[in-house]
C-alpha positions in Angstrom: 0.1 -25.1 -18.6 0.2 -21.6 -20.6 2.6 -19.0 -20.1 2.1 -15.5 -19.4 2.1 -12.9 -22.4 2.9 -9.5 -22.4 -0.7 -7.9 -21.8 -1.2 -10.4 -18.6 2.1 -8.9 -17.2 0.8 -5.0 -18.2 -2.5 -6.0 -16.1 -0.9 -7.5 -13.2 1.8 -4.5 -13.1 -1.3 -2.0 -13.2 -3.1 -3.7 -10.7 -0.1 -3.2 -8.4 0.8 0.1 -9.5 -2.9 1.1 -8.8 -3.0 -0.5 -5.4 0.2 1.2 -4.4 -1.2 4.7 -5.3 -4.1 3.6 -3.4 -2.2 2.9 -0.5 0.2 5.9 -0.8 -3.2 8.5 -0.7 -4.9 6.4 2.0 -1.9 6.8 4.2 -1.7 10.7 3.2 -5.2 11.2 4.1 -5.2 9.2 7.5 -6.1 11.8 10.2 -4.7 9.8 13.2 -1.2 8.6 12.2 1.0 11.3 13.2 3.8 11.9 10.7 6.2 9.8 11.7 3.9 6.8 11.4 2.9 8.0 7.9 6.6 8.5 6.9 7.4 5.0 7.8 4.6 3.2 6.1 5.3 5.4 3.1 8.6 4.0 3.0 7.5 0.5 3.8 4.9 0.8 1.0 7.9 2.1 -1.5 10.9 -0.5 -0.4 8.2 -3.7 -0.9 5.7 -2.5 -3.6 4.2 -5.8 -3.6 3.2 -6.6 -0.2 3.8 -3.1 1.6 0.2 -1.7 0.2 -1.8 -5.1 1.5 0.2 -4.2 4.8 -1.2 -1.0 5.1 -4.6 -1.9 4.5 -4.4 -5.1 6.6 -2.1 -4.0 9.6 -1.5 0.1 9.3 -4.7 1.4 8.5 -6.0 -0.5 11.8 -3.3 0.4 14.2 -2.9 3.6 13.5 -6.8 4.1 13.8 -6.7 2.0 16.7 -4.1 4.1 18.5 -6.3 7.4 19.1 -8.9 5.5 20.3 
């Protein structure tokens, strides 16, 4: 089994950083979430940068949207 080299790690890090930036932009642009909800989601995304953005797109975006309906 080949080991990962420097370029592979760089690509993986770039993907996670891009996902984190996309999640933070999505959280900030979300119109139905309150300021407290946004702050909590930003903290989750920053404290858990690997799983936090996935949680936002899977759970948070829907729950914040569903709360206003």
